[in-house]
N, C-alpha and C positions, 0 to 999 in steps of 0.2 A: 464247582459243586459238583454237578454231574460226574467229575472223574473218580472222583471221594467215592462219588456212585457208588460205582462198575470194578473199582478197585476194591470197596466189601464184598461185594457178590464173588466178585474173584477169591475172596481169599475165605472169605464162605466155601468157595464151593470146594478150596484144596482142602475144609478142615472134612466136611460134608463124605469128600472119599474119604477121606485119613479116619475118619468114625465109623463108614462101612467097611472096612478091609479090619478094622478089632474084631467087629461087631460076628465078621464071619468068621473069623479064627475063633474064635469063642466057643462062636454056633458049631467047627468040628470036632468038639469035644463032647462030651455026654453031660459034665455036668456041667460047660459052658453053654447047652444049652437049657438046659431047665432055665440057671440062671439067665439067660440074655433072651434065648427063642422068643416068648411070650410078649418078654418087654422092650425085645428090641425096636419094634418098631415105633411105639410110641414114645421111647428116653429118644428117636430119633425124628419124632417129630419135633415132638416139645423142642428138640434144636434146632429145627430150620424152626418151628412158628418163633418163640424166642427170638433169636435172630436179625429176623424181617422185619417181628416186631419193634425193635429194637432200631434197626434202620430209617423201619415208617418213620417213627417217634422221633430220633436227632436225624440220620437225613434231608429228611424228608418231610418235618415238621414246620422247617423255617422257610419252604413256601409255605404255609397255611398257617402262623402262628395261630390260630381258630381251634384246631382242631389234629391232632395228630395220627388222625385217618385220615383224610381229605386230603386229597391226592390233587384238586380241580386245574393244581396249576403247576401239574409237573409235566413235562413230555407223557404224548400218550404213548410215546415207544417206549419208555424209561419208565411205566406205572408195572411195579405187583404189590397187586391185594393181597390178602388176605385168603379172598374167598379161595381164591385161584390156585392159594397153597392147600384148602380145605377138599377141594375138585382134586387138586394131585394126590391126594394120599388115600382119593375112593376109586382110578384110574388103571385100568391093568388087568388079563385076565389071575393076573398072584396078588388078592384085592386087601390079605391078611396078613397076620403073623402070628393070627390069634388063636388061628384052627392049628392042627396040628400042621407040624412040618415034616408031608411022607417024601425020605429024600432032599439032596443035597439038589438035585438038579429043579427042583420049586426054589430051593433060599435063592440060587444061582438065578433063578427069574424071575422074582424078586428083587435085585437090586440088579439086574442089566434096565428092569424098567424104571427104577427108580433112577439110578444112572441116566437114565435114557431121556426121562421128564425133565429134571433135575436139568441137563445138559438147553435140552429145548431150549426151556425157561430164561437159565442164563445165559444162554446165547441173544434170547430175542434180545435183554438187557441189554448185554454190552453190542451186539452190531446197533440198533434201533433200525433207523430205517434210511436200507442201504441202498436207495434212493435217490435223498437229501440229508447226507452226510451235512456237517456245523462246518460254515465257510470257516476259511484258514483268518486269523485278524489278518490288518491291513497295515502298514504302517502305522498308522494315528491311532488306529484301534490300541495296538500293542504297546506304543506311549503312554496311550493312558492308563490302560491297566500294569504294566509297570510302576507305579504312583514317587517316581521320580524324576517325572517330564509334564509340573502339571503347566508350571513358567510358559516351556514347550508351546505346549497343550490348548493353552491358553489366548496365547500370539496366535497361533495358526489356525483362531476361532476367529481370532479376533480382524485379524485380514480375509479370511475368506478362505485360507489356503490349504485350511483343512480337509478341501472337498477336492482338490485338487491331488495332494493326496493321498484319496482316499480312490482315487482311479485305477485305472491301470497299467499304467506307472510302463514300468520298476526306473523304482528313484536307490540315488544311497545318500541317503542325509544323517551327517555329522549331526549328531544329538546333544547340547548342552542339557548338564543335566538341571535339577536349582537351586544348586548349588553353588553354580555357574551363571546363575543368574545377577544369584543373593551377591555373587561380588561384585556386580558393577558398583558405580557413580550412585549413590542418594534419587533417584529421580528422573534414572538416564529414561528407561522404558518409560514415564510419564508423558515423558513431553518432544517422545518422536511424532512422527504423524504416523498416516496409516500404509503411506507408499515408500515411507523410510522403514518400517519395522518390516516391509512384506519384502522391502531390498535388502535386510539383515537376513532373514529367516528364508530366504531363496539365493544366499550365497556358502550356506551352510546343504547346498540340495544341488548331488551333482546325479544327473540323467544316467540311464543305466544303472544297471548291479553291480556294483562293485567291491570283491568281496576283500578281506584283508590280504589273500598272499596276491593280492594285485598291487593294493595300495602303497605296498611296496615294495613294488619294483616302478613306481612314476612320478618324476620333478611335481609336476602340475596336475591337475585337474579343472578341465573345466564346468561350473558353476551355473547353477537357472538365472543367477542372476544377471550373466553371461560375463563375471572377469573370474581369472584362476586360483585356484588353493595352490599355495605349493605348501608341496611335503619333501620331510625329511627323515630319516631314521637316521637317529641317533641316541646311540648306546643302550640297541633295539625296541626305541621307545620311539610311536610317531609324533610327530613333529607336525602342528599347520601351520603356517606362517611365521617363523620362529619364536610363536607362541602360546600354541594353544594344543595341548599334548591330545593323542586320542588312550582313555583308559577299557573301553573292553569293543569289542570286536564281531562283527557277525552275526544280533540277532536278526534272525530275520522274522518277514514280515511277507503276507500274500502278496503283495505291489513290490515290492526290492528288498533292502537288507541296509539296520540300522546297527555305528559306528559314534558308539559313548565318547563324549570331549566332554574336557575338568575348566572351558573358559568359552567365552561367548567371542565365538568369531568377529569381524570386522573388516571388511573389504578395501579396495587401496591403501593395503598395510598403513590401515589409521586406523587410532584410537581416540574416542568420542572423550579425553580427558585429559589431565595433565602426568606428568610421567611416576609421580607415586601412585596415583589412581588407574594408573596403565599398571603396574607392578604388583597392587593389594588384588589385580580381578583374575594375574593368569600366577592359577599355582606353580606355576614352573619358579615363580621366583619368587618363592614366601621365605625363602634363608635370608635374601637381602631384603624385603621387604622387614623383616623380622631386626636383623640390622638397624634398619636405614629407624627404627622405631627406636629401640634399644640406641644408639649413638644422639637424638633426639634432633634428625635434622631431617622430620619427615615435610617439615615446613616449611624451609629454608628453600626446600628441592622441589616443591610444588609450587613457588614462587615465577613469577615470570623473568625474572630476571634483569628485572629495569630493560625488559620489550628485547632481548641480546638471546634468553631462550637459554638451556646445559644442554650440551650433549653427554648423554652416559650411557660405557660398556661398564654394559650391566652383566653380570655373573651368575650360573642357573643355579639350582640347584643341587648340580651333579659336580660344580665347580666349588661352590663349599664343601659340599661333604668328603672330596680330594683333599684338602685342605687342610681335610682336619682339626682337634681339637688348639683352641689357643686359644691362653686368657691374654686379653685386651687389655689395661685400664680404657676411660671412657675417651681423654683426648689419644689413645691407637688408632683404637674403633674409628671413631670422627676423619684421623687423617686418611686410614687403609679404604676408608670410602667415600671421599672426597679428594683420592688420587682417581678416583673411576668417572668423574664428571669435568667435565671444558665448561668453561661461564660462554659457551659461545652455538648456534647450531652450526654443525659439521656436521653433510649429508657422507655421505657415500666415498660419491665423485672429487669429494675435498681430500678429503683422509685417503685418498692410496697417492694425492700428492704432494702427502705431506711426510719429511722427514722422521719431523716430531711437532706432539703435542703440548704445548701447558695444562698441566690439570689445577683444579680449584687446591688441593693440597700444596701448591709452589713449583712440583718438579713435573719435571716432563713425562709422558711414554714414551718410546717408541714406536715408531711404524715401518713395517720392511713389507711389500708384495710378494710373499713367494710360487710359482705358478696359479696365479690367481686365485692366493688365500692372502688374507688382511693378517699379516700379526702383529699381537703386540708384545715390545718387553722382550722380542725372540721367542718366544712360547707361546703366547694368549693368541689360539685364531676365533679372530670374528664368523661365528658361528649365522648371524644374518645381522641384519643391515637395515635404515631407513627404516625403522619403526615413526612415525611420526606421529611427536602429543602437543595438546592445546602449548606448553612452553619451551615445546625444542624435539628429541630429536633419541633413539634406543639403540643403540646395536650392538645385540650379543654378542660375550664369551663363556671358554669354556675353562676358564680357572680367572682365578682373584688375583689381582695385579699386587703386591706388594710394594711400597715406596724404598 
């Protein structure tokens, strides 16, 4: 509100300057002197009073709806009353243009006095109390003001971490949006103890200020929770723990920096839900989720497979985008998706020992390790491994497998 108020004053000052130049130009002409000389002050005074009255009525009245002229609730350093401007028009040795103008010197002195007085008043309004400038908001205040982090702020307050992140810091916070929390399994947040919730939240916090230019140079970053976040840069996007994408960077606060993420992070490379719930909570796999739903496989893949669990080789959105548009029947789509699933829990330590793995589609994918990188079917690279879920394990791949 105060910024809008100051901006309005700045715009007003510029318009007054232009108005004065116009009047001065007109007064240089005898006809203009007659038309504008005696009326110039009245016109300018009306201009001032009308605009500042509008400011009080529109910008300042919101502080006290009972009276547009009452400014009790507005900061003293930003008050501008009509009385002050009434007195302004009585200031100075050249107090009126209603008398005859005796030479250009008097006219120039009038406008110099007017500009000086206006500059002093507007300067006082814009600068406020230089000894007590408004403090820059901290991380919690920035998140609260943004409006997109209401769940995060509420969780911080519930655990008392809002006071910690309001402290000196500095901190780097990977902040999940409200939409990120909304993608979590229903009831998950409510089922957590305070300590569990605090552990999840502190896993989003790194001690020190780490801007985006530094983040992209790191393989991992130690969190306040104690476990490291693992960092990859894939196709220009920063990906955390193989699942969470950084969507906005370098939001500054007085005690650190905020990077916005599209999903909630969980430590130990483990998600508190089944494989379908994990994919749903991770926008990086939204194309795969759409395909699973379209193929009517969500229910089957969310099961525990009679206690054996599943291993899912999960293609990212970029993998589906690279595939292009392909028309498949329901049976063909189901076959493609099941070709990404092994009917047992097979972690990376076992995968690298296998020449191939049989899938639920019926045929096998080939496996080879080249320079420490696991490659399926000769071209699909495994980008992330061992994301553990309640019914198995997920390995992330950069290509859609075709049987």
